C-alpha positions in Angstrom: -82.1 82.9 129.8 -82.3 85.2 127.1 -80.5 88.6 127.2 -81.3 91.2 124.6 -79.2 94.4 123.9 -81.3 97.0 122.2 -78.7 99.6 121.5 -75.5 98.1 121.8 -73.9 100.8 119.6 -74.1 102.9 122.6 -71.7 100.6 124.4 -69.2 100.5 121.7 -67.7 97.6 119.7 -64.4 97.7 121.8 -65.8 96.4 125.0 -65.5 92.7 125.9 -69.1 91.3 126.6 -68.2 87.7 126.4 -69.2 87.3 130.1 -72.7 87.6 129.2 -72.6 84.5 127.0 -72.1 82.4 130.2 -75.7 83.3 131.3 -77.6 82.2 128.3 -78.6 83.4 125.0 -77.3 86.8 124.0 -78.7 89.0 121.1 -77.4 92.3 120.3 -78.9 95.2 118.4 -77.0 98.2 117.6 -80.1 100.5 117.7 -83.8 100.1 118.2 -86.8 102.2 117.8 -89.8 101.7 120.4 -91.5 99.7 117.6 -88.4 97.5 116.7 -87.8 96.9 120.6 -91.3 95.7 121.1 -90.7 92.9 118.3 -87.4 92.2 119.5 -87.9 91.5 123.0 -91.1 89.4 123.1 -89.2 86.1 124.5 -86.5 88.1 126.6 -85.6 87.7 130.3 -83.6 90.4 130.3 -83.2 93.6 128.1 -80.2 95.9 128.3 -80.5 99.3 127.0 -79.4 103.1 127.4 -81.9 105.5 125.6 -84.8 103.2 124.4 -88.1 104.1 126.1 -89.5 101.4 128.4 -93.3 101.6 128.6 -96.3 99.6 127.8 -95.8 100.4 124.1 -92.3 99.1 123.7 -92.3 96.2 126.1 -96.0 95.4 126.4 -95.6 92.1 124.3 -92.6 90.9 126.4 -94.1 87.8 128.2 -90.8 86.5 129.9 -89.3 89.9 130.9 -88.1 90.0 134.5 -85.3 92.5 134.5 -84.3 95.8 132.7 -80.8 97.1 133.0 -79.9 100.7 131.8 -76.4 101.3 130.8 -76.4 104.8 132.6 -77.4 106.5 135.8 -80.3 108.3 134.6 -83.6 106.5 134.2 -85.7 108.8 132.7 -86.6 106.6 129.9 -88.4 104.2 132.4 -91.8 103.9 133.1 -91.4 102.7 136.7 -94.9 102.6 137.5 -95.7 100.3 134.5 -92.6 98.2 135.4 -93.9 97.9 139.0 -97.4 96.8 137.7 -95.7 94.0 135.7 -93.5 93.1 138.4 -90.5 93.8 136.4 -87.2 94.9 138.4 -84.6 97.4 136.9 -81.2 98.3 137.6 -79.0 101.3 136.7 -75.5 102.1 137.1 -73.8 104.8 139.2 -70.3 105.8 140.1 -68.9 104.0 137.2 -67.8 107.3 135.2 -66.7 109.6 137.9 -63.1 109.6 136.8 -63.9 109.8 133.2 -66.3 112.9 133.7 -63.8 114.8 135.8 -60.8 114.1 133.4 -63.0 115.5 130.6 -64.0 118.4 132.3 -60.3 119.5 132.9 -59.7 118.5 129.0 -62.4 121.0 127.9 -61.2 123.7 130.4 -57.3 123.6 129.2 -58.4 123.4 125.6 -60.3 126.7 126.0 -58.3 128.4 128.7 -54.9 128.0 126.9 -56.2 128.7 123.4 -54.9 125.3 122.3 -56.6 125.3 118.9 -55.0 128.4 117.9 -51.4 127.4 118.9 -51.9 124.0 117.5 -52.7 125.6 114.3 -50.0 128.2 114.5 -47.5 125.5 114.3 -49.0 123.2 112.0 -49.6 126.0 109.4 -45.7 126.7 109.3 -46.0 129.9 110.9 -43.5 128.8 113.6 -41.0 127.8 111.2 -41.3 131.4 109.9 -40.9 133.0 113.2 -37.8 134.9 114.4 -38.5 134.3 118.1 -38.6 131.1 120.1 -41.9 131.8 121.5 -45.3 133.1 120.5 -48.0 134.2 122.8 -50.4 136.3 120.8 -53.2 134.7 122.5 -53.1 135.3 126.2 -53.9 132.9 128.8 -53.7 132.6 132.7 -52.9 130.1 135.3 -55.9 128.5 137.2 -53.5 128.5 140.3 -55.3 130.9 142.6 -58.5 131.3 140.6 -62.1 130.6 142.1 -63.8 127.5 140.9 -67.7 127.1 141.3 -69.3 124.0 141.2 -72.9 123.3 140.6 -73.9 119.9 141.8 -71.7 118.6 144.4 -72.2 114.8 143.8 -69.6 112.2 143.3 -68.5 113.9 140.1 -68.4 117.3 141.5 -66.6 116.6 144.6 -63.7 114.6 142.5 -63.5 117.8 140.2 -63.1 120.0 143.3 -60.4 117.6 144.7 -58.5 118.0 141.4 -59.0 121.7 141.1 -57.5 122.2 144.8 -54.6 120.5 143.5 -54.3 123.1 140.9 -54.4 125.5 143.5 -57.9 126.6 142.9 -60.4 128.2 145.5 -63.4 125.8 145.4 -66.9 127.0 146.0 -70.3 125.4 145.4 -74.0 125.9 145.1 -76.6 123.3 146.3 -79.1 122.9 143.9 -81.5 121.1 146.6 -80.1 123.3 149.6 -79.5 120.0 151.4 -75.9 119.2 150.2 -73.2 120.1 152.7 -69.6 119.7 151.9 -67.5 120.7 155.0 -64.4 120.9 152.9 -65.8 123.5 150.6 -67.7 126.8 150.9 -71.2 126.6 150.1 -72.7 129.9 148.4 -75.7 131.2 146.8 -76.2 130.9 143.1 -75.5 134.5 142.7 -72.4 134.7 144.7 -71.1 131.7 142.7 -71.9 133.2 139.3 -70.2 136.6 140.6 -67.2 135.5 142.0 -66.1 132.4 140.0 -63.5 132.3 137.3 -64.7 128.9 136.2 -68.0 127.5 136.6 -68.6 123.9 136.0 -72.0 122.1 136.1 -72.3 118.4 137.4 -75.9 118.3 138.3 -78.8 116.1 137.3 -81.6 117.4 135.5 -84.3 118.2 138.0 -87.2 121.1 138.4 -84.5 123.0 140.3 -81.8 122.9 137.5 -83.9 123.1 134.3 -83.1 126.3 132.6 -80.8 127.3 135.6 -78.2 128.6 133.3 -80.1 131.4 131.4 -79.6 135.0 130.4 -79.8 136.4 133.8 -77.3 133.8 135.0 -74.7 134.5 132.1 -75.0 138.2 132.6 -73.9 137.8 136.3 -70.7 135.9 135.4 -67.3 137.6 134.8 -66.4 138.4 131.2 -63.3 136.3 131.9 -65.1 133.4 133.2 -65.2 130.0 131.5 -68.5 127.8 131.6 -68.4 124.0 131.5 -71.5 121.8 131.5 -71.2 118.1 132.2 -74.4 117.6 133.7 -77.6 117.9 131.3 -78.2 120.0 128.4 -81.7 121.3 129.3 -79.8 123.0 132.4 -78.7 125.5 130.0 -80.8 127.8 127.7 -78.8 127.4 124.5 -79.9 130.6 123.1 -78.9 132.5 126.1 -75.5 131.0 126.1 -74.9 131.6 122.4 -76.0 135.3 122.8 -73.7 135.4 126.1 -70.7 134.1 123.9 -71.4 136.4 121.0 -71.8 139.6 123.2 -68.8 138.9 125.1 -70.6 138.5 128.6 -68.3 135.2 129.3 -65.1 134.2 127.8 -65.8 130.7 126.6 -67.8 127.5 127.0 -67.2 123.9 127.1 -69.9 121.5 126.7 -70.5 117.8 126.5 -74.4 117.7 126.5 -77.1 119.6 124.6 -80.8 119.9 125.0 -81.5 117.8 122.1 -78.8 114.8 121.2 -77.6 114.3 118.5 -77.3 118.2 117.9 -80.1 119.7 115.9 -79.6 121.6 112.7 -81.2 124.7 114.1 -79.1 124.7 117.5 -78.5 128.3 118.3 -75.1 127.4 119.6 -74.3 126.7 115.9 -74.6 130.4 115.4 -71.7 131.3 117.8 -69.6 133.8 115.7 -66.1 133.0 117.1 -65.9 129.4 117.2 -62.6 129.6 119.5 -64.9 130.6 122.4 -67.0 127.4 122.3 -66.0 123.7 122.6 -68.8 121.0 122.1 -68.2 117.3 122.4 -70.7 114.7 121.6 -71.7 113.5 125.0 -68.4 111.7 125.6 -67.4 112.6 128.9 -68.7 109.3 130.5 -67.0 107.2 127.8 -63.6 106.2 128.5 -62.6 102.7 127.7 -62.5 101.9 131.3 -65.6 103.5 132.4 -67.5 101.7 129.6 -65.8 98.4 130.8 -66.4 99.0 134.3 -70.2 99.8 133.7 -70.7 96.5 131.8 -69.0 94.5 134.5 -71.4 96.0 137.1 -74.5 95.2 134.9 -73.2 91.8 134.4 -73.0 91.4 138.1 -76.7 92.9 138.7 -77.9 90.2 136.2 -76.0 87.5 138.1 -77.1 88.5 141.5 -80.7 89.1 140.6 -81.2 85.6 139.2 -79.4 84.3 142.2 -81.6 85.8 144.6 -84.9 84.9 142.3 -83.6 81.1 142.3 -83.1 81.4 146.2 -86.7 82.8 146.5 
């Protein structure tokens, strides 16, 4: 068996992949364009990838290909109709990053809510050495205990965030983007009610026709001026120009994002024009990427490959 990793850099160099060597020949490429992929997988039995498009152009010349493994939950980059025509199976990974994304959600929140960059700089700049008081609290912050936390997308990650938020004493409400998600432990509300009543709004939904551009100018205008907005879902759920305007005009207090409409970030992204940098924190799509989550993901994929070929040999 030959296994080809097409964008191994997206997994990281610190993950132990030695288990794959027991399955056969393993070839790793840090990054591959669709054109490069076409040449690199001609004799592959399995390809492992994250963002590389899988379609007739990229895998048309792969004569031995039997299985495509995506190192993510989302599979938008797969032409599933073409894979079915070719009789090529595919696998993705779900549930591996729940703890990691939930943790990152709170990391962004506390960084923004408690003005940590300001206080860190206050001490490191030497101003605390010069102070005559033992404390300094020029940037006011509030407890999240007793606040309302609104969640958009009550899947596994949304539910985990809800559990933790409740431990901090938050009242948790949620909006179902499909209208079908019912969680008896939390109050389901309309989109408008969630926006108007929440002190914290976090997005943990996938990108669908119902969620694309959900957070637009109208949505931000309905939020509290003191609200903090967090997006851990998908970038296009947010109209980035409208978010930039909302921050510049003081319609919301702050925003923390781990996803953008275009990744890596484009030079002309309107969020780069937010005037007060303390209102905005953007991380480069890392919420999923704790060491434990990435290791867990690759162990799952290793098991998927083993199980697939075990079943194939039985057949």
